[in-house]
N, C-alpha and C positions, 0 to 999 in steps of 0.2 A: 423497369419496378411499376408495380401497380399504381392506380389511378390515388386511391386514397392516401398511401403510401407516400407517393410524389407530391401531393397537395399538401402533407402534414409536414414533410423535411424542406418542403421549397421557403415556406413561411419560418420552420424555426431556422434556415441559413442565413434568413433576412437579418433575425433576431440576435444570431451567434457570430454573423461575422464583422469585425471593427470597420467603422467608418474609413474613409480615405484621409478625413481630418483627424483620427485618431491616431491613427499610423504614422500618418506626417508628422506627428509632433511627438510620437518615441522615436521616430527617426532624427528630428532634429536634434534631440537632447542626446541621444545614442551617438551621433557625429561629434560632438562636442566632447562627450567623455573620452569617446574612444582617443580624440584627439589631444587631451592631457594623457592618457595612459602614456599614449605610442612616443608622446617626448617625455616623459620619464623614463622608460625604457631606454631611449636614446642617451638621454643624460646619463643617467647612471652607467651605460655600457654592458647592459643584459643581455644575454644572449634568450631572447624572446621575441614569439608574437603572437598577435590575438587573431582569434577567427569569432565570429557569432554563431551560436548554434539553438539549440529548442524549436519550438514550435515558431518563434519570428522568423527564425534565418530559413526554416522549410518553407513559409507560406501558410500555416494551419493551424496561425493562432486564432484562438476564440475569445468573442468579448466576454470581459471579467470587471467586478469592480474594481481590480489591482490586477497589472501587467506586471510579468514577471519577466526579463530578457535574460537569457545563459548566454555571457561572456567566459569563454575559454583563455587561459594565460598558457600558453604553450613552450616551456621551458626546455632548453635546451640540454642535451643528454649527460653533461658534465655535471652538472646540479642534483645535489644528492636530495633526497626526499622529504630530507628532517631539513632542508633551506628553503624550502617551497613557503610557510608562510611572511621569513624573514623578506625572500623577493619580490613575494606579490605588496607587501605594505610599502616595499620602496617603488612598485609600479602604480600602487595606488596615492603615494605621498600628494601633497596638497589639495588631495578630494576629498571634500565634505561626508558626513553621514553614513560613516564606514564602522558593519557592525563584524564581528566573528559567529561564523556557526560549524558546530563540531558534526563531522560525520567519519566516513571511512578514510576521507581527506578534509583537512580544515579548509572553509571556503569564505568568500567574503561576501557583504550585501552590501548593497547601497542603495539607501531610502533615497530615491528623487524628489516623489511625492505620497504624499496619501496612497495616488492610485499608479504608481510606478516605481519599480524598484529593478535594478540589477544583481544579477547573482554573478560574481569572478570567481572562477573555479580552477585552481591551477592545476595543469596536468604535463606528462611529459611528453615531448613532442620523440614520435614513432613513425615509423616507416613500413612496420609489421605486427601485426595484431598480439603476436607473440610476445613482442618486447613490452606491452601494458603491465603497470603493476598494479593499477586499477582500472575498474570497470569506466571511470570518466575519462582515463586516455584513450579510449575507444570512439568518444564523441565526434572526433573531427569526422572519422570514417562513416560514421553515421551520416551527417550531415550532408558528406558529399553523396552517398547512396543515396537519400532521400534527392536530393535536389537534383541529380543525375536522373533518376530512373520514373520520380514522380512528377507526371508534367501535364499529365490530362487536366483537366477543369473537373472534371465529374468525379475523380480518386481524389483529389484536395477536397473537394466539399464533402466525398463519403468519409474523409480524414476527420475534419471538421465536426459533421454529425456525429459521429463513433466516439469522438472523445466529447462532445455534448449529452451524449446516451450514456456515457458510463462515468461521468461525474456525475451524472443527476441520480442514477442508480447505485452508486456507491461501489464502484467496481474499478473506479479508474484511480491508478497510484500503485508504484513498484515499493513504496513504501511498507514497512516490515507488519504497520498495523493494518493496512489493507490488501499487502497481497495479492494485490490486481494488475489491470494493464497498466503498462509505461505508455507513455507518448509513442515513440518509438515503435512498440511491438504493435500500435493499434496503425501508425502511419503503414509497416510492413505489411498487416493481417487484412488492409482494405486494399493495398496495391494487388497484393496477391489475387484475392477476390474479385477484384474490380469495381466496387463499391461498397456500400454501408446495407443496403438491403441484403446483398448478396453475402456480406460477413453476416447477416443476422440470419439467415437462411442455412447458410452452411454451421455456422456453429451449433446454432439452438437444436440440429437434427443429429449433432453427436451423442454416442451413447459413454459409457462409464470407459471403453476401452482409448486409452492411447492416443492423440492426434499426434500424427507427425507431418510438419509441413517445412519443408525445402526447397525454397525458391531460388536460388541457384544450384540446387542440386548438385550438393559438395558429396552428398554419400547415394550409394548405392540404395535400390528401395529397401525400407528396414532398416539395415546396416547402421542406422543412427543409433539406434539400438542396445547395440552394443559395442560399438565404437567411442560414443560419448561417456564423458566422465560421469559414473552412476550417480552422482549429488546433484548433477545437473537435469535429472531423470523423472525428478518426482513429480512436478507438474501434471495436469492433465493435459496438457499443448506443449508440445516440445517442437519451439520455433525455432529453427538452426539460424543462426545472426549469419545473414549474406555476407558480412564481411570479416567474419572469423567463422569456420564449420565447428570448433570446437565450445564455442559458449550458445549456449540456448535463452533467447532473448526474453523468454516467459517462464524461465527459472524458478521465478519468485511469485507466479501464480497460483494460488490452492483451489483447491477442488472445491471449497465453500465458495470464496468468491466467484467461481468460473460459474456453479450451479445457480448462484444464484444472477448472474449474467445470461445465462439461457433462458432463467424464468422469466424475466422481465424481457426478454429476443422475443419468445414465443407469445406473449401479453401484445407486444407493441405488434406484430405481424398479423395479431387475429384482430385486433380492434387499436389500427392505429390512432396515435392521441398527442397532442403536445405536451400532454402529462407526466410525458415519459422523459422528457429532456428539463423539468424543473425541478431543479434540487428540493427537496426537503427536508429538513430536520425533525427528527424523532421528537412528534409532540407527546411530552412523556403526561400533561395532563388530558389527553384524550386516548389514553390507551384502556380501549374495549375492557369489561368486566369480562373475566376470563372464565366467568360460569359455576355451578357450584361442584364443593368439592378440590376449586380450582384455588389459587393464591398469586397476585401480583406481587414483587420483590420489585423496587428502585431502589438504584443504590448510586451514590457521587462519588469518586476516587479523585486522588490528589497524589501527587509524586511529586519528589524533590528535584528529579530529572529536567535537565534544559528541555526548556520548549521544542517543537517540532517532530521531526519522526524518531527523535530517543524518546522521548516525553509518550507521545501517542504512542510507540511499541512497549513503552514499559505497561501501563495504563491497560490498552489490551492483553497483555501478557499474565496480567493480574486477574483479570475479568475473567479469563477463561481458566484461569487457577481455582476462581472460586466455584467458578459452573463446575468444573469436576467433585469438587468439595461438596457440595450443593448434591451434585448428581447419587451421592450416597444413601441421602436421606429423602430424596424429592426425585420425581420425575421432571424433566427440563423439555416442557412442552412448546417452549418459542423465548428466543433471546434477541438483544441486540444491543449493540454499544455506541456511543457518539462522543469521540475523541474531538473535543472545544479550541482545540490550536495552540492553548498556553500548559498549564501544567494539570488540568483538570479532564475529566471525563466523565461520562453518565451512562448506564442502562439500566436492564431491566429484564428480569425474565416473568414467563410466567409458569407455574410448579402444579405439580400437584405430589402430594405427601405419598410416601410409600407405606405407610402405616406399621411396617413394621420390617426390620430387618433381620437376616442371621451376620452375625459378626464372628471371623473364623478366628479359633484360637489357638494355642499350642497344643503341641502330642501331649495324649492324658499322662505318660509318664515323666514327662517334662515338669516337677514336681515346684520348683521354683517358679517358674512362669506361670503354669497354674495356679499357683497362689494370688499370683498379682493378676492374674486376669481374671479371678471369681473377687476380685477386692473392687476391681473397677467394672463388673457388669453385673446383673442380679441374677436374670432367668439363666443361669449355666446348665447345658447338657452334653455328652458323650455320645459322639456318634464314630464308628472306624476308626476307633485308636484318637481321634483327634477330639478336643473340646471346642464346644461352642456357645454362643450366649444370643439371644433373642433381643433387639433392641427398640422401642417402643418409639415410633415417632408421635409423641405429643407436644410439639412444638412449632413455633410459628418461624416462616423461613430468616424475619427479622430477628427473631430468638436468635437462631440457629448464628445469623452474621455477626449479632452483638457478642455470644459465647465464641464463635471462633476468633475473633478479631480480641480478645481478650487473653484467649490462651497462645496465639500466634504471633506475637508483638516481633518475635526474632525475626520469623517469616517475612513479614512486612517490611520490616529493616532490611532483610537482603535483597527483597523484589524491589526497593527504592518507594514504598509508598507511604504516606505519611496519613493517609487519613481515610476512611470508610465511611462513610454517612447515608444511614436508613433511611429514605424521603419518605 
């Protein structure tokens, strides 16, 4: 590790590592909670056991304003998946502050305090990964793999640094509105490369070719691209799950997020600084002037969907839809979006008008549709047996949004969007 990088990461580690007092406080509360839950399991004669997962169990927890601990309720195979919520509620009976969160499988959140909450996730007790019905069923295997293999202090510290770095650069999280690195994938990557700096150096150099990482060598070289299910090969990195050869642990990583990671990794290695570990929200009041012939459009979106991954995903999906709509009349020079954690998000575009675009119409012998096309457009002409029209872009992005939202109320409803507000 270079001296400058080492100097920065040493200071960051002290900052992001929870204190003994913090860890002790979490441990005491967790033990009391588990004791109550296990008594309820025994009292109700439920075929289940509990295990702790996530960063807390693996020793890779980083300091946050609010800590979360993943608690998995492993249910016996005799229970059907539709019974999981009812059984979970029995296990959590007499425990206060419980709320239900919806996802690929409903899970439960217990608010302990403003700085601590537990997430209780029902999973199927499995012996083989092939028995899994949901990715959360694999969590037990993931925790055990990391605890068994990741024992080197430098690697554990590297994982903490990688999580803090990705969190700050908005590349952390497998949620659909982020499409980034999950905690488990970062643990595997740092373990594979042998440290934080080595991870950055290895991935920042990667070309546009697909990278295959197979830690346990489940496949012969390159065979993974032929043997693994095609839907799992879309991501820029194929990280074969050491616990389940048929799973790509980075299947949710998008090319856009990976490019963002590589950009910041290169910048950090070139000029190491603490700023790369400090998450900064978009300061919409300080977006620089785009310059002559360019315009900035800032929009705020709201959805009716449940806060969290569902709301964030819907908002980002709609923001990207607007990008496609805008791009017909404007060149998109820059964009960014931020989900606020509730039911709203905010984003901006820096745009340049195309001035004029050519719209493709029907074949010239399609009289009915040609007539309709001419009514909708003014500058119509024929070329190679097809009708076209010239469209002048003499309106601003804000005017475009106002007009578009007025004409596309049904589309907004279908996409669960309740408001588009131009700031």
